[in-house]
C-alpha positions in Angstrom: 38.3 81.4 139.5 35.7 81.5 136.8 35.3 83.1 133.5 34.4 86.8 133.5 32.6 88.7 130.7 33.9 92.2 130.2 31.5 94.5 128.5 33.7 97.3 127.2 32.0 100.5 125.9 33.7 103.0 123.6 32.3 106.5 124.1 33.8 107.8 120.8 32.1 105.2 118.5 29.2 104.6 120.9 29.6 100.8 120.6 30.3 98.1 123.1 32.2 94.9 122.9 31.7 91.7 124.9 35.0 90.1 125.7 35.2 86.7 127.5 38.1 86.5 129.9 39.3 83.0 130.9 40.4 81.7 134.3 44.0 82.9 134.7 43.5 86.2 133.0 40.5 87.0 135.1 42.7 87.2 138.2 43.8 90.6 136.9 40.3 92.0 137.6 39.6 90.2 140.9 40.2 92.6 143.8 39.6 95.7 141.7 37.0 98.2 142.7 34.3 100.1 140.8 35.9 103.4 139.6 39.4 102.0 139.1 41.3 102.4 135.9 42.8 99.2 134.5 45.5 98.8 131.8 44.1 96.6 129.0 47.5 95.5 127.8 47.6 93.1 130.8 44.5 91.4 129.4 45.8 91.4 125.8 43.5 94.2 124.7 46.2 96.4 123.2 47.1 99.9 124.2 43.8 100.8 126.0 42.9 101.9 129.5 39.4 101.4 130.8 37.4 102.4 133.9 35.3 99.9 135.7 31.7 101.2 136.0 29.8 98.3 137.4 29.4 94.5 137.7 26.9 91.7 138.4 27.3 88.2 139.9 26.1 84.9 138.5 22.5 85.4 139.9 22.2 88.9 138.5 22.8 90.8 141.8 24.4 94.2 140.9 27.5 95.7 142.5 27.2 99.1 144.1 30.0 101.6 144.4 28.9 102.9 147.9 29.3 99.5 149.7 32.8 98.4 150.6 34.2 94.9 149.9 32.9 91.9 147.9 30.1 91.2 150.4 26.3 90.7 149.8 24.1 93.0 151.9 20.4 93.8 152.2 20.4 97.6 151.9 17.6 100.2 152.1 17.7 101.8 148.6 15.8 104.8 147.2 17.6 104.9 143.8 20.5 103.7 141.7 21.9 100.3 140.8 19.6 97.5 142.0 16.4 99.4 142.5 14.0 101.5 140.3 11.4 103.3 142.4 7.8 103.1 141.0 6.6 106.2 142.8 8.3 109.3 144.3 9.8 108.7 147.7 9.7 104.9 147.6 12.4 103.0 149.4 12.9 99.3 149.6 15.4 96.8 151.1 17.2 95.0 148.3 20.1 92.5 148.0 23.2 94.1 146.4 27.0 93.4 146.4 29.9 95.6 147.4 32.2 97.5 145.1 35.0 94.9 144.9 35.1 92.3 142.1 35.3 88.8 143.5 35.6 85.2 142.1 31.8 84.9 141.7 31.5 88.1 139.6 30.1 87.1 136.2 30.0 90.4 134.2 32.1 93.5 134.5 31.0 96.7 132.8 33.7 99.2 131.8 34.2 102.3 129.6 37.3 103.1 127.6 39.2 106.1 129.0 42.3 106.1 126.8 43.2 104.5 123.5 41.2 102.3 121.1 40.1 98.7 121.3 42.1 96.5 118.9 40.2 93.2 119.6 37.3 92.1 117.4 33.8 92.3 118.8 32.8 89.4 121.0 36.4 88.1 121.4 37.8 85.6 123.8 41.0 86.3 125.8 
């Protein structure tokens, strides 16, 4: 298992913090899906709960919530994560990952649902 960067956004203060999660602690996030709520006390973030909103792997391939599992797929997209259409009605086949966080996930994006973050900005866990 590798290190995972957790980008945690606080909607109340409109600020985000980048937290680097080391090998053993990152196993808490592996297997979770986009949209799940995770207890931050397991990661040492204090009394906070956060919702996973997205992720990317080491090569920058985004995860999509509508594809099951941690697999890579070439999908025909018209909008959303992984594709920005240049003209109306444009569709293109793009490489994206599924909604499950795997070992090769590099960055996990999340938003605080409950509580406040007690860790300094850009911390290491």
